[in-house]
C-alpha positions, 0 to 999 in steps of 0.5 A: 710421225713426221718430225720437223726438218729443223731441231734445236738443242738450246741450253738455258744455263742457269746463268742464262736467267741472270744477266750482267749486273743483276743480283739474281733475284727470283723476280729477275730470273723470272723476267729473263725466263719469260723473254727467253720463252718469246724467242724459243716460242718464235722458233717453234712457230717457225717449224722448229723442234726445240729441246730445252736443257737447264744448266742450274749452275748459279742456283747450285752456287746459291746453295753453296753460298748459303752453306759457306755462309752458314758454316761459320756458325757452331755445328754447321758443316759446310756442304760440298759441291755434289751435296749442293747439286743433290739438294737442288735436284732433290727440291725439284723432285720434292716439288714435282711430286707435290704437284701431283696432290695439290690443287694450285700453284702459288705464282708469287713463289716461282721455282727458276729450275722448273721454268718459274712454275709456282709452288705447290698450294692447297693440299687435295685429300682425294689426290693424296688418297688416290696417288698414295703421295704423302705431303711433306710437312716442314716442322720447323717453328719460327722463333718468336722474336724477329731475326733469331731464326728457327727452332728445330728443323726437319721434315715429316710425312703425314700418314695416309690414314688421316686423309682417308679417314677425313674423306670418309668423314666428309662423305658421311657428313654430305651423305654421298658415297665415299 
């Protein structure tokens, strides 16, 4: 294999996605990432081999800030910086895993650390059974009064058996092999 003669390593740090005077909203970061992609694409078109990295700094900072804001509440400990990094990385890993068992991506909810790819949408039972990846279910329930918050919180994994049984039943009803 022949590699291009020119290689560029481009660090698109989280700060590169938030311009001066912006608040770092998802919409702002999405536009900034698209603008950056145009320049990176031009390099590739000119024959450059491009390696992209992402710094994740502001995104981790946002997690830390939320933690600091919530730490004033009773029973809410403040997260350390390393825990905020783990939170961000865990979210990225979770999302990538969910991509393997879903049918689509909802681009209305782009994920900055994943190049603003949309959130995983529409769990496919066949993909769940074939991959063995159990969908993660958010067990939090919104309070009946707006602004009050959430009742409980956590995640659970759906048992694989319910997806296998659902596929067998669907095949039976459609009179097709399971």
